N, C-alpha and C positions, 0 to 999 in steps of 0.2 A: 769464401770462394775457394774451390779446389783447383790447383794448377798441376796438370800431368806433365811428366817428362816427355812423353811422346803421345801422339794421338792414339796409338795402337795399344798402349799399356792399359791394363785393368786399373780401376779406380783405387785399388789398394796400394798402387805405386805412385799415387798422386800425393802432393805435399801442399801445405799451406804456405803462403808467403810469410816472411818473418814478421812483418808489421801486424798481420792478423793474429799470429801466435802471441805477440807481445800484448795486443789488445785483449785477447782472451785471458791471458795470465793476469793482467791488470784488473779485469772485471772480477776474476776469481778472488784476488786479494781483497778488493773492495768489499765483496760480499762477506768474506770471512771477518774483515774488520767491523762491518756493520753488526754481524751476529755477536762478535766479541763485545762491542760497545753496549749492545742491548743486554747481554748477559751481565756485564759489570754494573750496569744501572740497576738491574733487578737485585743483584747482590748487595749493592749499596742501600737500596730501599729496605731490603730485608734486615740489614744491620741496624738501620735507623729504627725499624719496628722493634727489634729485639732490645735495643738500648732503651727505648721508651717503655717497653714492657717491664724491663728490670727496674727502671726508675719508679714505675708505678707500684711495683710490688714492694720495693724497699722503703717507700715513703707514701703511704696511702692512708685513707681515713676508714674508720669503722663504718659499717652500714648505718645510714641515716645521718651521718656527719658530712659536712661540707668544708673543704680546706680553703683557708685564706691563702692567697698567693704568697708562697714563701714562708708560711707560718703554720699555726696549729689548725685543728679541726673543730668545728662548731656544730651544735645541734640545738634547734629551738623546739622546746616542748610546748605544743600549742593545743593538743587535743583536750587537755584538762589542766586547770591551774592547780597549784599546790601552795601551801604555806612555805615560807622560806626554809624552815627546818627540814621539811620533807623533800623540797626541791634539792637541797644539799645532799640528802641521802640518795636520791635518784641518780644524780650525777656521779657520786662516789661509787655506786653499784656498777657503773659502766666504765670505771677506771678514769673518770673525768672529774672536773670540779666546776662549780658555778663560776661563770666567766669572770676573768680578771681584766680590768681596764687601767692601764698604767700611764696613758698619755692621751692627748687630744686625738691622735690618729686612731688609737684603739676605740675611743669613744664614738667617733664618727662611723668607723667600720662596723662596730658591733650594733649600733643603733640602726644603721641601714640594713644590716642583716636581719634584725628583728622586723623592721617595717616591710622588707621584701618577702619574708617567709611566714609572717603571722597569718592566721586565719581568723574567721569571725569569732572564734572562741577567745581570742586575746583582746583585752582592752588596750589602753595606752601604756599601762605600767608593766614592768617585768623585773624579775629578781636578778641581781648579779652577786658576786661572791664576797663583797665587803661586809664586815660585821665588827661590832665592838663588844662581843659577849664576854671576853676575858677581862676587859677593863673599860668602864664607861668613858667614852670620848676618845679612846685609842682604837682607831679603825685599822683592821688587818684583812688581808686576802686569805680565803680558805685554801687557795692553791698551795701556798707554802708558808703561811703565817707572817709574811712580810708586811711592813707598814704601808698603808695607803698613802702614796705621795701625791699624785695628780688627783684633784677633786673637781667636781662640777655641781656643787650643792645649790639647791634653790635658796633664795633669800630666807634668812632666819632659820636655816637648817644646817646641821641636825639639831633637834631640840629635845629628843628623848620622849616627846609626847606629853600630854597633860598628865597621864598617870604613870609615866615612866615605862621602861621595858622595851623601848624601841631600839633593837640591836641589829636589825637587818637593813641592807641597802637595796633600794628599789630605784629604777630609772623611769622617768616619764618619756616615752618614745616621741611625743610631740615636740619636745624641746631639748631632750637629752639631759635634763636637770635631775639631780639626785635628791632623795628624801630618805630619812630613816623611818622604819616601820617595825612592827612586832614580828618575831620569828614564827609565831603561831597565833591562833585565835584572831585572825584578821582576814583580809581578802586573800583568796586563792588566786594566784597570778601565774602567767606564763613565765618561763625562765629559759636561760641559755646555758648549756653545758659546753665546756671546752676541754680538749685533750690533745696530747701529742700525736703526730701521725704514726702509723704503724711502721716499725723499723727505724724510728728516730733514735739517735744515739743518746739523747738526753731529754 
């Protein structure tokens, strides 16, 4: 409301009461604070997005691979099976290796990964990276040549087969049990490749 000094003065000489001026100033400050808060929230969200994008670029999986939480990347080859020796070459050609299983947690996760992602092309069996090609009965992982510590063999396995030459490790997805089989001239099976995330330090 305008209050004039005299009734005869023009409106340009009219003034507002001090309380109204304070109220207008307070509203102006509140509006500016609201705009500032909204701007800061947008900047904060943008920072979170950039941080997440940087993290995704620094530790991501190659196309076709799925990352285990806090771990490596995995890919199930299901369109067509291979003998173990060729499955090993396929993984190597992608900078990967036939999957390594070092403990019970790995066994459960890898088997669930197989069951969740297999298609009708896959049976129950799939290849992993264990083998005893260098020395019969001494099982090692193709990833780094380390000895197989954790095992989950089926009863009476490994047995090297009736005719010998069973140097490759396969898993039965229905029960997670292991069996030794031939590296070639046998069933062509699905297999899982494993590799480090892109940008991983080691």
